[in-house]
Every structure is written in structure tokens, then in C-alpha cells.
VOBA-1610 file (N, C-alpha, C; in pm, whole numbers, padded with zeros to 5 digits, always signed):
BEGIN
Met+01260-01196+00390Met+01322-01203+00223Met+01357-01084+00142Lys+01473-01117+00096Lys+01501-00946+00038Lys+01482-00935-00090Leu+01457-00800-00102Leu+01405-00767-00245Leu+01504-00754-00308Thr+01494-00812-00460Thr+01591-00861-00514Thr+01592-00774-00683Arg+01702-00747-00759Arg+01652-00689-00876Arg+01609-00751-00957Lys+01597-00889-00957Lys+01498-00953-01051Lys+01397-00943-01027Met+01317-00944-00874Met+01206-00932-00856Met+01130-00814-00874Val+01231-00646-00895Val+01191-00528-00916Val+01148-00560-01063Leu+01246-00565-01145Leu+01230-00559-01293Leu+01123-00645-01330Ser+01059-00750-01262Ser+01016-00849-01301Ser+00847-00802-01265Arg+00830-00746-01130Arg+00695-00668-01096Arg+00682-00562-01168Ala+00777-00472-01198Ala+00756-00328-01280Ala+00798-00355-01440Lys+00802-00459-01477Lys+00780-00482-01602Lys+00895-00366-01695Ala+01033-00360-01610Ala+01142-00284-01643Ala+01235-00353-01685Ser+01366-00275-01751Ser+01467-00363-01800Ser+01570-00301-01725Glu+01563-00153-01627Glu+01654-00113-01554Glu+01591-00047-01433Leu+01696-00075-01318Leu+01638-00020-01202Leu+01608+00127-01198His+01658+00230-01264His+01675+00355-01272His+01544+00412-01305Ser+01480+00315-01421Ser+01376+00353-01480Ser+01228+00319-01414Val+01256+00208-01333Val+01131+00206-01234Val+01061+00331-01140Arg+00919+00350-01195Arg+00835+00460-01138Arg+00745+00373-01040Lys+00664+00290-01072Lys+00579+00237-00987Lys+00612+00069-00942Leu+00577+00057-00839Leu+00663-00089-00748Leu+00518-00160-00666Asn+00504-00268-00722Asn+00393-00327-00596Asn+00431-00482-00533Cys+00484-00465-00440Cys+00550-00563-00353Cys+00443-00601-00227Trp+00308-00590-00250Trp+00236-00623-00165Trp+00199-00775-00117Gly+00210-00798+00014Gly+00238-00900+00063Gly+00318-01013+00026Ser+00425-00993-00004Ser+00582-01025-00048Ser+00634-01101+00044Arg+00627-01079+00164Arg+00723-01129+00286Arg+00867-01074+00304Leu+00868-00947+00262Leu+00976-00844+00288Leu+01057-00849+00383Thr+01161-00842+00405Thr+01227-00783+00516Thr+01334-00662+00480Asp+01393-00705+00360Asp+01490-00604+00337Asp+01465-00555+00196Ile+01464-00436+00174Ile+01401-00339+00084Ile+01569-00248+00058Ser+01664-00271+00097Ser+01758-00167+00060Ser+01814-00143-00115Ile+01725-00234-00166Ile+01755-00243-00319Ile+01688-00073-00332Cys+01578-00019-00297Cys+01508+00078-00364Cys+01578+00194-00350Arg+01738+00206-00247Arg+01828+00341-00274Arg+01880+00321-00402Glu+01877+00240-00499Glu+01899+00202-00630Glu+01791+00278-00747Met+01669+00297-00704Met+01570+00337-00784Met+01504+00505-00743Pro+01595+00573-00790Pro+01575+00736-00769Pro+01441+00791-00827Ser+01408+00689-00932Ser+01303+00754-01050Ser+01122+00701-00965Leu+01187+00623-00821Leu+01015+00561-00791Leu+00975+00676-00739Glu+00794+00658-00773Glu+00694+00736-00770Glu+00585+00684-00674Val+00539+00596-00705Val+00483+00491-00617Val+00537+00342-00589Ile+00542+00331-00410Ile+00571+00183-00414Ile+00439+00146-00273Thr+00424-00021-00295Thr+00362-00073-00236Thr+00431-00191-00146Leu+00424-00138-00035Leu+00493-00274+00068Leu+00448-00304+00163Ser+00296-00304+00186Ser+00207-00326+00273Ser+00187-00486+00252Val+00194-00524+00427Val+00137-00676+00437Val+00315-00727+00386Asn+00372-00685+00480Asn+00521-00745+00475Asn+00574-00737+00616Ser+00717-00717+00641Ser+00791-00751+00767Ser+00905-00639+00727Val+00898-00526+00674Val+01002-00417+00652Val+00987-00349+00798Ser+01138-00304+00818Ser+01145-00248+01001Ser+01244-00085+00969Thr+01210-00075+00814Thr+01320+00084+00845Thr+01242+00133+00692Leu+01247+00267+00724Leu+01199+00336+00613Leu+01338+00411+00531Glu+01456+00391+00576Glu+01569+00425+00529Glu+01626+00419+00375Pro+01551+00356+00319Pro+01601+00309+00174Pro+01533+00375+00104Val+01429+00413+00110Val+01309+00499+00032Val+01360+00639+00046Ser+01417+00674+00137Ser+01486+00874+00181Ser+01562+00875+00032Arg+01638+00778-00002Arg+01657+00794-00199Arg+01601+00859-00294Cys+01454+00782-00253Cys+01375+00828-00376Cys+01294+00963-00366Arg+01366+01052-00413Arg+01317+01171-00414Arg+01187+01219-00499Arg+01172+01124-00581Arg+01072+01154-00681Arg+00907+01080-00624Leu+00935+01027-00513Leu+00826+00925-00431Leu+00722+01025-00401Ser+00573+00954-00431Ser+00490+01064-00380Ser+00377+00989-00346Glu+00378+00855-00336Glu+00310+00759-00269Glu+00348+00654-00196Leu+00351+00630-00074Leu+00416+00536-00010Leu+00317+00454+00085Tyr+00326+00278+00068Tyr+00208+00211+00135Tyr+00300+00113+00208Val+00276+00119+00336Val+00358+00026+00418Val+00292-00001+00538Arg+00148-00019+00502Arg+00081-00059+00629Arg+00107-00188+00654Arg+00101-00211+00786Arg+00091-00355+00862Arg+00241-00416+00820Asn+00330-00380+00880Asn+00457-00411+00880Asn+00558-00406+01038Arg+00664-00404+01029Arg+00718-00413+01161Arg+00799-00293+01207Ile+00774-00147+01144Ile+00787-00049+01175Ile+00784+00017+01313Arg+00902+00048+01382Arg+00877+00036+01543Arg+00864+00143+01596Ser+00950+00260+01523Ser+00937+00368+01581Ser+00893+00511+01490Leu+00817+00606+01526Leu+00789+00680+01444Leu+00905+00808+01423Asp+01047+00780+01473Asp+01129+00815+01416Asp+01181+00790+01300Glu+01100+00692+01250Glu+01140+00632+01086Glu+01116+00742+01026Leu+00996+00834+01059Leu+00933+00961+00972Leu+01072+01037+00934Phe+01181+01027+00992Phe+01283+01124+00970Phe+01335+01099+00836Tyr+01324+00964+00777Tyr+01392+00930+00662Tyr+01278+00978+00524Leu+01162+01041+00564Leu+01044+01094+00481Leu+01065+01244+00493Lys+01112+01315+00560Lys+01116+01471+00568Lys+01158+01513+00457Asp+01250+01459+00393Asp+01311+01558+00264Asp+01271+01469+00120Leu+01139+01406+00119Leu+01093+01392+00018Leu+01003+01474-00016Pro+01046+01588-00127Pro+00912+01675-00168Pro+00801+01679-00210His+00780+01563-00275His+00686+01514-00358His+00552+01452-00272Leu+00608+01376-00183Leu+00513+01281-00107Leu+00392+01345-00072Arg+00310+01286-00091Arg+00134+01357-00067Arg+00067+01232-00001Val+00098+01104-00027Val-00014+01002+00009Val+00077+00894+00139Leu+00035+00864+00216Leu+00105+00770+00308Leu-00004+00679+00399Trp+00045+00561+00367Trp-00053+00464+00440Trp+00045+00384+00547Leu+00028+00422+00677Leu+00152+00353+00777Leu+00081+00309+00879Ala-00039+00252+00898Ala-00149+00231+01003Ala-00090+00047+01028Glu-00142+00026+01152Glu-00098-00105+01198Glu+00018-00158+01212Asn+00124-00061+01220Asn+00246-00055+01277Asn+00261-00066+01380Pro+00356-00120+01471Pro+00401-00111+01610Pro+00428+00031+01627Cys+00507+00116+01569Cys+00502+00269+01570Cys+00380+00332+01602Cys+00242+00280+01563Cys+00101+00385+01582Cys+00043+00401+01731Gly+00115+00297+01794Gly+00091+00311+01960Gly-00057+00314+01975Ser-00034+00330+02112Ser-00232+00327+02171Ser-00298+00485+02152Ser-00249+00556+02084Ser-00304+00708+02088Ser-00288+00724+01958Pro-00398+00678+01898Pro-00458+00730+01744Pro-00404+00870+01718His-00451+00981+01797His-00439+01114+01782His-00311+01152+01808Leu-00265+01097+01891Leu-00084+01167+01890Leu-00031+01083+01778Tyr-00072+00991+01713Tyr+00032+00931+01635Tyr+00011+00988+01493Arg-00146+01047+01488Arg-00141+01111+01354Arg-00109+01238+01323Met-00108+01307+01491Met-00056+01457+01476Met+00070+01466+01469Thr+00151+01358+01507Thr+00294+01382+01505Thr+00330+01327+01360Val+00249+01247+01309Val+00296+01207+01127Val+00305+01350+01047Leu+00150+01446+01112Leu+00156+01550+00999Leu+00224+01638+01069Arg+00282+01655+01162Arg+00371+01752+01197Arg+00495+01764+01122Asn+00521+01622+01103Asn+00646+01600+01032Asn+00652+01600+00895Leu+00514+01549+00832Leu+00527+01542+00697Leu+00368+01644+00638Pro+00423+01772+00655Pro+00281+01870+00653Pro+00234+01850+00499Gly+00326+01809+00398Gly+00298+01785+00254Gly+00181+01679+00213Leu+00126+01610+00354Leu+00092+01505+00294Leu-00074+01555+00251Gln-00133+01514+00174Gln-00260+01515+00150Gln-00356+01383+00211Lys-00321+01280+00238Lys-00382+01165+00259Lys-00309+01087+00329Leu-00321+01051+00477Leu-00269+00946+00561Leu-00377+00884+00587Asp-00336+00719+00573Asp-00398+00627+00630Asp-00546+00609+00530Asn-00506+00635+00404Asn-00681+00647+00349Asn-00746+00735+00392Gln-00706+00827+00477Gln-00822+00980+00525Gln-00751+01095+00464Ala-00813+01187+00400Ala-00810+01335+00347Ala-00722+01391+00500Val-00623+01447+00462Val-00563+01572+00553Val-00609+01687+00578Thr-00675+01749+00645Thr-00725+01882+00661Thr-00680+01965+00693Glu-00677+02115+00660Glu-00575+02211+00686Glu-00596+02231+00868Glu-00698+02213+00930Glu-00733+02241+01055Glu-00647+02131+01114Glu-00620+02002+01068Glu-00526+01880+01110Glu-00400+01930+01112Leu-00348+02005+00999Leu-00227+02049+00995Leu-00182+02164+01083Ala-00281+02253+01125Ala-00249+02363+01264Ala-00265+02323+01326Arg-00295+02180+01381Arg-00353+02109+01510Arg-00204+02055+01549Ala-00148+02002+01437Ala-00030+01923+01446Ala+00095+01999+01482Leu+00081+02116+01481Leu+00207+02209+01514Leu+00215+02161+01663Thr+00082+02184+01741Thr+00135+02216+01870Thr+00104+02077+01933Glu+00001+01972+01874Glu+00001+01831+01935Glu+00064+01726+01875Gly+00162+01726+01789Gly+00234+01627+01773Gly+00370+01617+01783Asp+00447+01558+01801Asp+00583+01551+01846Asp+00695+01564+01725Glu+00751+01653+01740Glu+00870+01692+01641Glu+00962+01552+01613Ile+01011+01513+01542Ile+01089+01429+01499Ile+01230+01482+01415Thr+01349+01465+01511Thr+01452+01543+01461Thr+01595+01479+01424Ala+01579+01327+01461Ala+01707+01254+01444Ala+01634+01114+01407Ala+01706+01052+01306Ala+01701+00918+01286Ala+01701+00822+01395Pro+01612+00697+01356Pro+01628+00617+01498Pro+01743+00515+01515Glu+01753+00516+01639Glu+01898+00459+01687Glu+01870+00291+01618Arg+01977+00257+01606Arg+01973+00104+01560Arg+02087+00027+01640Glu+02115-00046+01708Glu+02192-00140+01780Glu+02222-00242+01704Gly+02333-00282+01645Gly+02400-00393+01555Gly+02282-00418+01413Met+02179-00329+01397Met+02137-00355+01300Met+02157-00262+01157Gly+02156-00313+01063Gly+02205-00248+00920Gly+02079-00194+00886Asn+02068-00084+00816Asn+01964-00025+00743Asn+01935-00126+00622Gly+01770-00158+00617Gly+01702-00224+00592Gly+01712-00373+00573His+01773-00416+00705His+01762-00546+00723His+01685-00599+00853Pro+01639-00723+00838Pro+01525-00745+00954Pro+01614-00757+01105Glu+01474-00729+01203Glu+01475-00681+01303Glu+01447-00787+01393Pro+01465-00837+01549Pro+01418-00925+01618Pro+01256-00982+01598Pro+01200-01074+01623Pro+01048-01072+01600Pro+00992-00956+01679Cys+00886-00940+01624Cys+00769-00796+01702Cys+00646-00866+01721Thr+00582-00842+01849Thr+00464-00934+01880Thr+00348-00877+01802Leu+00338-00731+01772Leu+00231-00680+01668Leu+00230-00733+01532Ser+00362-00791+01464Ser+00357-00793+01340Ser+00440-00990+01341Ser+00378-01062+01429Ser+00445-01183+01454Ser+00362-01286+01335Ile+00245-01225+01303Ile+00168-01301+01220Ile+00224-01314+01094Ser+00247-01397+00991Ser+00293-01402+00867Ser+00245-01375+00759Ser+00273-01285+00653Ser+00248-01241+00543Ser+00114-01324+00486Ser+00163-01438+00489Ser+00045-01518+00401Ser-00105-01538+00493Gln-00063-01537+00633Gln-00189-01547+00712Gln-00244-01396+00702Glu-00188-01300+00708Glu-00245-01190+00729Glu-00335-01134+00593Thr-00261-01203+00462Thr-00341-01189+00341Thr-00481-01231+00329Ser-00490-01357+00376Ser-00581-01469+00389Ser-00693-01368+00470Gln-00645-01325+00598Gln-00744-01258+00687Gln-00804-01159+00643Asp-00704-01090+00526Asp-00776-00954+00470Asp-00791-00963+00315Pro-00885-01001+00269Pro-00863-01008+00148Pro-00901-00890+00054Leu-00957-00783+00148Leu-01003-00661+00017Leu-00879-00551+00052Ser-00801-00548+00143Ser-00701-00456+00160Ser-00627-00420+00071Tyr-00616-00524-00050Tyr-00509-00492-00142Tyr-00602-00419-00272Val-00720-00432-00290Val-00827-00344-00369Val-00806-00210-00300Glu-00862-00204-00193Glu-00844-00080-00118Glu-00731+00002-00161Glu-00621-00033-00138Glu-00486+00017-00155Glu-00462+00061-00305Ala-00499-00040-00370Ala-00533-00020-00520Ala-00588+00068-00555Asp-00706+00102-00502Asp-00788+00234-00549Asp-00724+00327-00499Ser-00693+00338-00375Ser-00588+00492-00314Ser-00474+00514-00444Ser-00441+00426-00463Ser-00292+00472-00540Ser-00334+00427-00671Gln-00393+00508-00742Gln-00405+00477-00929Gln-00324+00463-01005Gly-00176+00471-00937Gly-00059+00447-01007Gly-00013+00325-01046His+00014+00233-00918His+00074+00119-00927His-00002+00007-01003Leu-00119+00022-01039Leu-00185-00097-01133Leu-00234-00016-01232Ser-00211+00105-01261Ser-00268+00188-01395Ser-00415+00166-01374Leu-00477+00204-01262Leu-00643+00165-01243Leu-00678+00325-01272Lys-00776+00314-01360Lys-00879+00466-01349Lys-00931+00523-01219Pro-00939+00625-01200Pro-01015+00657-01129Pro-01135+00586-01052Ser-01215+00556-01154Ser-01353+00485-01131Ser-01337+00338-01073Ala-01231+00302-01057Ala-01171+00160-01028Ala-01263+00095-00936Lys-01350+00165-00802Lys-01382+00069-00732Lys-01555+00079-00819Asp-01587+00149-00880Asp-01689+00122-00959Asp-01701+00012-01053Gln-01565+00000-01105Gln-01570-00109-01195Gln-01576-00258-01105Phe-01577-00277-00992Phe-01634-00402-00905Phe-01732-00374-00815Pro-01835-00351-00832Pro-01920-00300-00764Pro-01983-00403-00713Ser-01957-00539-00694Ser-01994-00671-00622Ser-01922-00708-00487Phe-01765-00593-00491Phe-01664-00664-00426Phe-01721-00574-00257Ser-01821-00638-00192Ser-01853-00582-00063Ser-01841-00685+00051Gln-01826-00619+00164Gln-01777-00727+00269Gln-01911-00820+00277Arg-02022-00784+00242Arg-02152-00886+00262Arg-02160-00984+00152Asp-02084-00919+00033Asp-02100-01036-00070Asp-02011-01175-00003Ile-01891-01099+00030Ile-01756-01193+00030Ile-01775-01288+00168Ser-01890-01259+00243Ser-01926-01335+00382Ser-02026-01442+00322Ser-02106-01418+00238Ser-02193-01497+00161Ser-02174-01652+00193Ser-02060-01681+00147Ser-02053-01803+00177Ser-01889-01860+00175His-01848-01973+00213His-01724-01997+00257His-01630-01997+00113Lys-01728-02095+00030Lys-01655-02125-00123Lys-01640-01950-00205Asn-01756-01886-00155Asn-01683-01748-00239Asn-01607-01681-00197Arg-01598-01688-00050Arg-01480-01610-00001Arg-01356-01642-00061Asn-01288-01790-00058Asn-01184-01831-00091Asn-01156-01794-00234Val-01236-01815-00337Val-01211-01779-00449Val-01232-01651-00489Leu-01268-01554-00388Leu-01269-01428-00404Leu-01106-01386-00363Thr-01105-01401-00280Thr-00931-01370-00185Thr-00843-01443-00312Ala-00883-01562-00355Ala-00748-01573-00487Ala-00758-01500-00584Ile-00878-01440-00639Ile-00872-01314-00739Ile-00809-01222-00676Leu-00865-01175-00595Leu-00782-01047-00538Leu-00636-01035-00531Leu-00586-01140-00480Leu-00409-01164-00505Leu-00379-01192-00639Leu-00473-01228-00728Leu-00370-01245-00873Leu-00388-01131-00924Leu-00469-01046-00914Leu-00477-00898-00999Leu-00379-00808-00975Arg-00289-00844-00837Arg-00151-00737-00821Arg-00051-00828-00958Glu-00059-00945-01010Glu+00005-00979-01121Glu-00027-00955-01264Leu-00097-00855-01272Leu-00156-00823-01409Leu-00120-00711-01439Asp-00073-00665-01585Asp-00049-00561-01664Asp-00187-00474-01677Thr-00185-00383-01734Thr-00266-00301-01739Thr-00365-00400-01840Glu-00320-00413-01959Glu-00400-00483-02076Glu-00475-00631-02015Gly-00403-00695-01872Gly-00485-00803-01834Gly-00587-00708-01765Leu-00555-00614-01692Leu-00688-00548-01612Leu-00808-00525-01660Glu-00774-00465-01779Glu-00865-00382-01912Glu-00963-00525-01945Thr-00894-00633-01984Thr-00944-00747-02034Thr-01060-00786-01931Ile-01018-00797-01781Ile-01119-00831-01657Ile-01205-00743-01633Gln-01178-00589-01654Gln-01267-00532-01676Gln-01370-00538-01732Gln-01332-00575-01872Gln-01416-00594-01971Gln-01550-00697-01956Ala-01453-00833-01911Ala-01533-00919-01854Ala-01639-00924-01799Val-01613-00847-01667Val-01696-00823-01528Val-01807-00738-01614Gly-01791-00633-01661Gly-01887-00557-01695Gly-01986-00596-01809Ser-01928-00718-01886Ser-02035-00822-01970Ser-02115-00910-01869Arg-02067-00959-01768Arg-02143-01042-01697Arg-02239-00952-01608Leu-02226-00847-01553Leu-02285-00773-01527Leu-02441-00734-01577Gln-02388-00687-01727Gln-02475-00641-01809Gln-02590-00772-01842Ala-02540-00863-01833Ala-02615-00989-01883Ala-02749-00984-01826Pro-02755-01020-01694Pro-02916-00966-01663Pro-02997-00904-01697His-02955-00760-01716His-03025-00669-01763His-03028-00661-01896Leu-02983-00730-01966Leu-03029-00750-02100Leu-03098-00870-02141Gln-03126-00973-02050Gln-03203-01067-02060Gln-03347-00983-02030Glu-03336-00935-01941Glu-03460-00868-01894Glu-03543-00788-02009Leu-03416-00736-02074Leu-03500-00610-02187Leu-03556-00719-02298Arg-03468-00853-02317Arg-03524-00939-02417Arg-03678-00988-02394Glu-03672-01024-02246Glu-03803-01063-02231Glu-03903-00983-02216Asp-03896-00858-02184Asp-03985-00749-02185Asp-04041-00733-02340Thr-03923-00753-02448Thr-03974-00718-02589Thr-04045-00818-02650Glu-04062-00947-02619Glu-04095-01062-02648Glu-04266-01077-02635
//
């Protein structure tokens, strides 16, 4: 599926592409994000759980500070070449792509050697020690990946590590969206204490019953469609419900 102008403006609630600063397309079955070339003001973009195969389109987003592309079809770490000239990039979530390979250490060192400005990689803070080690333990990327007969931003042949459809991955990973929303406080306009706003969202609670799991999964997926006002309404409702038992206990104690 191609990311279109209509989809971008709808998701970002904007009137013009050049004014879009934050875009959330998590789990949207996207293969083509070439329209990102027309959004130079993008600062935060969430593309996790899709079928994106190249990062070339985001190389035009000079203001980009946070990029979430976990679980896509990015085959080669050479794609990092397209991110090397983004001066404000501080957060990258690239895990669970074919390019991560079989050596987590080499993968992390290579990413940090080529993107030393990162402060967080795959939801883990980057340390000064890691940056120093990356200079000798990571591979340097000096050229863009070669593409035979493939245009940048377009789908590639099926990949075994990403053959599961986006809808299947979404149902199997109901908490991933919340984790990325917490990491990028920008694209959902969440406050720093977002995790504290949903204290009941734990793996133990989700697995308590099949029915509860399905309901919670649906709620988490619908959260991405809400604007700030909608999220604040949910926050208030959840807060009131969590306080209800405590208020009931206080009333019983005073009677």
C-alpha cells in the first residue's frame, strides 16, 4: 500500500504536506513511503509494523528527530546511509528488521558508528562508552545500497523475516504501539508520564483472560486514531475509574 497525500493529511490533521511535523502510520500495511520526500518539516514519524523496504524517502526530512521503523522489510544496514545527513535525528527504532542480522552487538555498533548523534536506539539509551566502542567494533557505511530494478520507496520481493502480514503482527503484539507512543511523546502528544496514565497495562493483566486480551488489543489500536482532546478524555475517564474503588473505601470508613 502506498502512503498517499490524503492519508497523511488525515492522520496528521493538517491541510498541507509541508506543514506536517508528526505522522503516525503504525501498522498500516505500507510498502511505499515516497511521499515523505514532500514533507521537509517532519520531526517525528512512526512507520513500525509495515512493509517498508527503504529509508531513502526520509533522507529529505532534514528536521527529523525521531524515526520508528521497527518490524518492516529493511534488508540492509546500508540503508543507514540515508540517515547520516539528518542533523537532528536522536531516536531510532529499527529492531526486528532483516538488516539486524544474527549479531545484535555488531548491529548496534554499526548503527552507532554511522549515527553517533543518536541518544536512544531500539528503546535503549545510548552511552558514551558504546559510541567509543562503535568506532572500532562497528562497520562504516559509505554508500547507499544497490537496488536492481527497484525504485526507491517501492516494494521489494517477499522477505521471509517479514512475511507475516501487518494485521497478524498487530494482533500478536498489542503492547508495542503503547511502548512506541511512550518513547515518542510527540506523535500522540502524550505527556512524559504517559506510562503512569495506564498503570493497568501489564502483560499479566492482558493474559488474564482471552476476552480481556481482545478488548485491550482493540482499544490500543484505536488509540492511534485519537487527537489530543480525545486522549485527554480517555485519561480522565481512566483516572476516575481507578479512583472509584479508593473513594468507595473512604466512604465505607467514614460511615
